[in-house]
Backbone bond lengths (Angstrom), bond angles and torsions (degrees), N, CA, C in turn:
res aa  C-N    CA-C-N  psi(-1)  N-CA   C-N-CA  omega(-1)  CA-C   N-CA-C  phi
1 M - - - 1.442 - - 1.522 107.88 -
2 P 1.376 116.11 129.63 1.462 118.89 -178.47 1.527 110.46 -72.69
3 I 1.298 115.69 150.71 1.454 122.64 179.02 1.518 107.65 -98.72
4 L 1.342 116.37 126.03 1.457 121.34 -179.39 1.513 108.95 -87.83
5 T 1.294 115.81 132.78 1.463 120.34 179.37 1.517 109.61 -90.58
6 H 1.311 115.83 168.51 1.446 122.23 -179.47 1.536 110.93 -61.56
7 S 1.316 118.79 -41.48 1.465 122.23 -178.65 1.524 110.89 -67.63
8 C 1.333 117.38 -33.72 1.466 121.10 178.42 1.523 109.73 -68.04
9 L 1.338 117.39 -42.40 1.463 121.41 178.32 1.522 110.86 -66.03
10 A 1.318 117.53 -40.10 1.460 121.47 179.75 1.531 110.13 -64.19
11 G 1.305 117.66 -40.30 1.464 121.15 178.39 1.519 111.84 -65.42
12 A 1.336 116.62 -40.05 1.464 120.61 178.83 1.525 110.51 -66.25
13 M 1.341 117.71 -40.42 1.458 121.47 178.90 1.526 110.76 -66.97
14 A 1.338 116.11 -39.67 1.462 119.75 179.97 1.527 110.87 -64.10
15 S 1.325 117.16 -40.68 1.467 119.25 179.75 1.533 110.49 -69.71
16 T 1.322 117.96 -33.76 1.466 121.26 177.06 1.526 110.38 -66.84
17 V 1.319 116.81 -43.06 1.462 120.80 178.70 1.527 109.79 -64.36
18 L 1.317 117.45 -41.44 1.458 121.51 178.95 1.533 110.70 -63.73
19 L 1.313 116.57 -41.12 1.461 121.00 178.32 1.524 110.65 -62.62
20 H 1.329 117.69 -44.35 1.465 121.54 178.00 1.534 110.89 -64.09
21 L 1.313 117.21 -38.50 1.452 121.34 179.25 1.528 110.69 -64.70
22 I 1.323 116.84 -44.56 1.469 121.15 179.08 1.528 110.25 -63.24
23 C 1.338 116.75 -43.27 1.472 120.30 178.60 1.528 110.91 -62.84
24 G 1.316 117.12 -39.76 1.462 120.71 178.58 1.515 112.27 -64.66
25 V 1.337 116.51 -43.73 1.462 120.60 178.72 1.529 110.23 -63.55
26 L 1.324 117.82 -42.77 1.465 121.09 178.47 1.520 111.44 -63.80
27 A 1.326 118.02 -38.29 1.466 121.15 178.39 1.518 111.13 -64.63
28 V 1.332 117.03 -42.83 1.466 120.82 179.17 1.527 110.48 -65.20
29 L 1.328 117.05 -42.12 1.462 120.18 179.45 1.525 111.71 -65.74
30 S 1.325 117.56 -39.44 1.459 119.51 -179.04 1.522 111.11 -67.57
31 V 1.317 118.43 -34.85 1.459 120.92 177.58 1.520 110.18 -69.89
32 S 1.314 117.53 -37.86 1.462 120.18 -178.74 1.523 112.06 -72.00
33 L 1.315 118.80 -19.01 1.457 121.94 179.87 1.522 113.07 -88.57
34 V 1.333 117.95 -8.15 1.457 121.40 179.78 1.522 108.59 -70.18
35 N 1.328 116.14 129.56 1.461 121.19 -178.66 1.523 107.69 -123.31
36 A 1.319 116.94 106.64 1.457 120.94 -179.17 1.518 109.92 -106.21
37 D 1.324 115.81 140.91 1.458 120.89 176.84 1.520 110.36 -76.23
38 D 1.307 114.40 159.16 1.455 121.21 174.08 1.531 107.56 -67.56
39 P 1.340 118.74 126.95 1.465 119.33 -178.17 1.528 112.86 -74.72
40 Y 1.325 117.84 4.24 1.460 121.71 179.57 1.524 109.94 -110.31
41 R 1.325 115.64 136.06 1.459 122.37 176.06 1.525 107.05 -119.85
42 Y 1.324 116.56 126.65 1.456 122.31 -175.39 1.528 110.06 -107.60
43 Y 1.327 115.86 130.26 1.458 121.79 178.95 1.521 109.34 -134.78
44 T 1.324 116.42 146.47 1.459 122.63 171.04 1.519 107.27 -122.96
45 W 1.315 115.57 120.73 1.459 121.67 -179.72 1.514 109.74 -117.26
46 T 1.323 116.60 135.52 1.453 122.72 172.30 1.521 107.14 -110.65
47 V 1.331 116.02 122.86 1.466 122.21 -176.27 1.528 108.69 -102.10
48 T 1.342 116.33 123.87 1.467 122.60 -179.77 1.523 109.58 -138.73
49 Y 1.331 115.12 171.64 1.462 120.93 170.91 1.516 108.96 -90.98
50 G 1.321 115.46 153.98 1.455 121.25 175.43 1.510 110.01 -160.26
51 T 1.299 116.60 167.71 1.465 121.34 178.29 1.520 108.66 -113.83
52 V 1.321 114.99 123.02 1.470 121.34 175.68 1.522 107.77 -137.08
53 A 1.314 115.86 169.10 1.461 121.19 179.39 1.526 109.48 -125.56
54 P 1.350 117.86 71.54 1.469 118.91 -177.78 1.527 113.46 -66.01
55 L 1.336 117.17 -25.74 1.469 120.64 179.12 1.530 111.60 -114.44
56 G 1.326 116.31 17.73 1.464 120.03 178.92 1.518 113.37 94.35
57 V 1.320 118.30 -10.78 1.460 122.28 179.93 1.521 107.90 -115.48
58 P 1.337 118.86 121.73 1.461 120.14 179.90 1.531 111.28 -60.37
59 Q 1.325 115.49 134.93 1.465 120.64 177.91 1.515 109.80 -152.85
60 Q 1.332 114.72 158.58 1.459 119.95 179.17 1.529 108.85 -79.75
61 V 1.345 115.08 131.24 1.472 121.45 179.14 1.526 108.91 -133.64
62 I 1.298 114.88 168.94 1.461 120.69 174.43 1.523 107.70 -93.24
63 L 1.334 115.66 127.50 1.457 122.24 179.93 1.527 109.48 -105.34
64 I 1.295 116.63 144.41 1.461 122.13 172.39 1.521 106.65 -115.75
65 N 1.324 115.40 117.34 1.467 122.34 -174.41 1.527 111.35 54.05
66 G 1.348 115.69 36.10 1.459 121.07 178.33 1.512 114.26 75.91
67 Q 1.320 118.37 12.24 1.465 121.86 -176.13 1.524 111.31 -118.36
68 F 1.327 115.38 144.24 1.462 122.02 169.55 1.513 107.48 -138.56
69 P 1.300 120.58 121.08 1.462 125.60 -7.52 1.526 111.53 -64.57
70 G 1.307 116.03 171.23 1.462 121.75 -175.42 1.519 113.81 -64.24
71 P 1.336 116.53 177.00 1.468 121.22 -177.39 1.525 112.54 -67.57
72 R 1.303 114.64 157.17 1.465 122.17 178.95 1.523 110.01 -80.25
73 L 1.316 116.09 138.33 1.462 121.84 175.35 1.520 108.67 -101.32
74 D 1.317 117.20 120.35 1.462 121.15 176.87 1.520 108.37 -96.24
75 V 1.324 115.87 90.53 1.467 122.28 -178.28 1.517 109.20 -134.97
76 V 1.325 115.09 164.17 1.461 121.41 175.33 1.518 108.30 -128.11
77 T 1.303 115.95 172.11 1.453 121.55 179.29 1.520 110.54 -54.12
78 N 1.309 115.99 137.59 1.469 125.67 178.19 1.527 114.11 76.03
79 D 1.329 118.94 5.81 1.461 119.97 170.98 1.524 108.47 -71.87
80 N 1.295 116.71 144.40 1.457 122.76 174.12 1.518 107.40 -98.89
81 I 1.331 116.79 127.38 1.453 121.50 -177.74 1.518 108.93 -102.88
82 I 1.326 115.46 123.32 1.457 122.16 174.68 1.526 106.08 -107.58
83 L 1.335 116.04 111.71 1.456 121.04 -174.65 1.523 109.88 -114.28
84 N 1.317 115.99 119.31 1.460 122.30 173.96 1.520 106.34 -96.84
85 L 1.326 116.85 107.33 1.456 121.85 -174.54 1.519 109.52 -104.00
86 I 1.335 116.61 124.96 1.457 122.76 176.77 1.525 106.90 -107.56
87 N 1.332 116.39 111.83 1.461 121.89 -175.85 1.524 109.28 -94.75
88 K 1.334 116.31 109.62 1.464 121.29 176.52 1.527 111.19 -105.74
89 L 1.316 116.33 19.02 1.458 121.56 175.55 1.523 108.63 -81.84
90 D 1.329 116.75 166.68 1.458 120.48 177.24 1.529 111.75 -92.84
91 Q 1.321 116.35 15.19 1.468 122.28 178.66 1.521 108.83 -148.96
92 P 1.340 117.86 164.55 1.470 119.88 178.01 1.518 111.11 -62.82
93 F 1.307 115.96 152.54 1.468 122.37 -178.68 1.508 108.80 -121.74
94 L 1.334 117.00 124.50 1.462 122.08 178.60 1.524 108.42 -107.60
95 L 1.325 115.31 129.00 1.459 121.09 179.05 1.518 107.78 -121.66
96 T 1.324 116.69 125.53 1.475 120.40 177.00 1.510 108.71 -121.76
97 W 1.319 115.80 153.88 1.462 121.54 -178.13 1.508 108.88 -106.65
């Protein structure tokens, strides 16, 4: 069995400490590079009446922000949607998802 000298042990410890230091720096850098989106999506919709002809015959429809069909929502799973709805109809408006 070989006998380890003090200088050999010191060199092994120094390389172990250096390895741990490099791993720590890489871990900190990788965490700082993570870019997460805000899990909340904010929308303001104004609901009004309008006349459009989606099937070729003019008829009264409900518009959202002046559009029929309504605007596109760019969301992904687990996004929280905060919707500020302004109802300019002459009756209550129910919106279901």
